[in-house]
Phi, psi and omega in degrees: 000133176246127179253133173265094182265002178273187180259003183263137172268135180252114183277340181232052180285135179237144178234138181207181180220128176253127182234132171247095194286320180045072179281102182064236176293119191290339191265016180225039183253159172235170180216163177187188181209161170231097185296331180291341179247011181051044188232134166251150182216160181226139181211163182282149181291336175221182184266022175218109180272106185304128172064008180231273183277336185076218182292149179054060178295160185283165167246141181242130177238145175235121185250128173280119187269327187255322182249143178291155176274119179267334179203158174213138179195171169271120191291339179067203184244137179252125181229171172112192179289165178306318180291324176294318179296320178302314179294320180297318178296318179298320177300313178301314181294341180262008177085015181253170171290165181301330180278001177093356178276149180280158166286148181239123176294149179304339177280001172101358182253150177292146181217151175264002187239098181287134178053062182268010178277170180271118183295348177272355179251113188299343182257358181283163181282097179230167178301317182295315183296324182279352182084012176299131184290137174292156181173206180278090189270144173233151178231140178239113178254126182240147175269167175293159175294142176227166174269124179238101182280158177299140181087352180260171177220162175223143182232153170213141176244153180231144171252136177250120182242151187226135179225133178216066181246010177104141179083171179274088183267166167216000000 
């Protein structure tokens, strides 16, 4: 829950969640999302998590329960002057790359949802299919902008789900 205890009304308030999942060995993970289910998820790049879970490592999902997911991405690194960083963060919070350009789905249209394919389908748009390197993955899930007046509050709840039945599940 976020409370606006100040005297300023915010016409474009955004609420989000940044997750660094680190499933077992942190350097061999992938990430993705299912926007229709308001879910971001993290899974291992192969079915053997070295030195941690072993065979059939888990998949972790985080579901936004109250607010819809407007965007999902790997946030990357923000650099530059304070004003440049401010713009880069706003771009990230709006579902864009830090430079303000949109992500483009392989079918040719701009999208706010990075790697929205099903990792169990070899032809879907996933980190693995695109050759995105597995590694220490982070995910940023953002809600749509809302009006948050002084004296008001906004809440969001998240469910964290875990699956470990074998294969790259989501």
